[in-house]
N, C-alpha and C positions, 0 to 999 in steps of 0.2 A: 563372312556368311553375308550379305548384300551386295556387298561386290560380286563372290561369286553366282545369287541367285541372280543377278543385269547380267554378269557376260552367259548364262543361261538364256537369259532369257530374249540375249542379241544374237546367240545360237538358236536360237526353236525358230524368231523370226525367219531367219536367214537359212534354215530348210525346208521348212513348211505355210504355209497358208497359213497364219495363223488370226484369223477371224474375230476370237471371242478374248473375252476378259477368260471366260469359267473356264475357255479349250483352253488356255496360258495357263492356266493353273495345270487344269490337267495333265497336265505339258510339265509341267515342272515339281507333281506330285506323280507322274512316271519314273522322276529321275531319284525322284524320293526327298525330291523341297519341298515343304508343307507352307504355306500365304497361308492366308488370307488374302478379297477377294483388293479391300479398302489398300495391305499394300502392293500386291499384282497393281490399284490404276497412282498411285503417290512413280513406283516405278517406270512407268510410262511414262505417263508427265518425265523424272529427271532424264528417262531417256531419247529422251526427246521424237517417241516412235508414234506414227501419226499411221489411221488410216489411206491405204490407197488404191481404185479398182486395179479389179482382176478379169473384171468382162460378166457376160448375164447378171448385174446390177451383184453382183459377191468384190468384198471388200475382203484385202486385206495388213495386216500389220507392220510394219518397214519402219527406216530412220529411213529417220530426216536428210536430207541432205544442209538444211542450215544446222545440225548441231552441232556439231566445233561451235560458229559464234555462236548461238547461241550461250554454248555451256560459258562460252571467254565474257562472253556481258553478262551472265549470272554469278558473275566471282571478281569480273569489276564495281560488280553490282553493292557485290561484298562488303571489299575494298575501302568504297565511296562512303555505305552506310557508318560503318567501322573509322572511320578515323574523320570524316566532319562535329566540326565543333560548331560556329554558326554559319547566318549564305545571310550575306542583304548585297544590293544591287544600289548600286546611282547612275541615273538615266542609263546606259545602253555600258556599263561595268560592272559584272560582275562579282565579289569579296565574297573569299570559300576560305575558313579558319577549319583547321587541323589542326592538328593533334603538331607536337611535335616531327616532321622530319617524315610525315603524312600528306605533307602536302603536294609535290611529287606523284605517287596515287591515287589523289580522287583527281586531278587533271589530269594523269593519265587517264581514272575509268573516264571518263566526257569523255577525251576524246576516242575508248571507245566505241563510246555510246553514239554513233554520227547522232549527232540533235542536227538541225535544219537550219536553225535560227544564229553560231556559235562560230562567228566569225574568229577565231585563238581560242589558245589559254597561255598560259602565264602561268611557271609554277616559286616561290620561294623552298625557308623550309618548314613552316607553319601557317604560308599566305597562295589562295592561288588563283587567280586574278584571271578571266572570265571577257571574251572580249567578245559580245552579240551587238546582234542585226543593228539593233533595235528597241529604247526603250522598255514598247510593250512586247518582247519576246524575253527581257530582259524580269522584270517585272513578273510577267507569268514562269519559264521558266523559273525563277525565285518560290517563286506555288509551286511548283513540281514537284524543285528538291525538300520543302516544309513535307512535304506526304506523306515523302517518300522513307522523311526521315519515322515517324510517326510508327 
């Protein structure tokens, strides 16, 4: 149901200039799909739709050019959250303990996040090491990881 609704949303916004959630909701209803404005809002976020100007002060929903990259980043963050057991740092090295067999997934997720101060990562079975540029960037990123895990 959700996949069908989201597929139809993409078809609608490609076919005509939709500028409001209410108009999108109306077009879905015309196709026999009843849903709430809150559902439409979630779908827009999940589909990474953005509003682009079409002239004369008007806008339309369209698919973000970064949609695929954003979807991958979301999936990597989910893998990362599910696999981490603990995180700590010593100077510029971050040690990430994971569930058995998941250190590579956690390291791949981090590599995919394009972290500015990360020099590289190395993963074993249940431990990943991140080499940061300096101690401050290691401390700061450790704090970010702790926040992400909450």
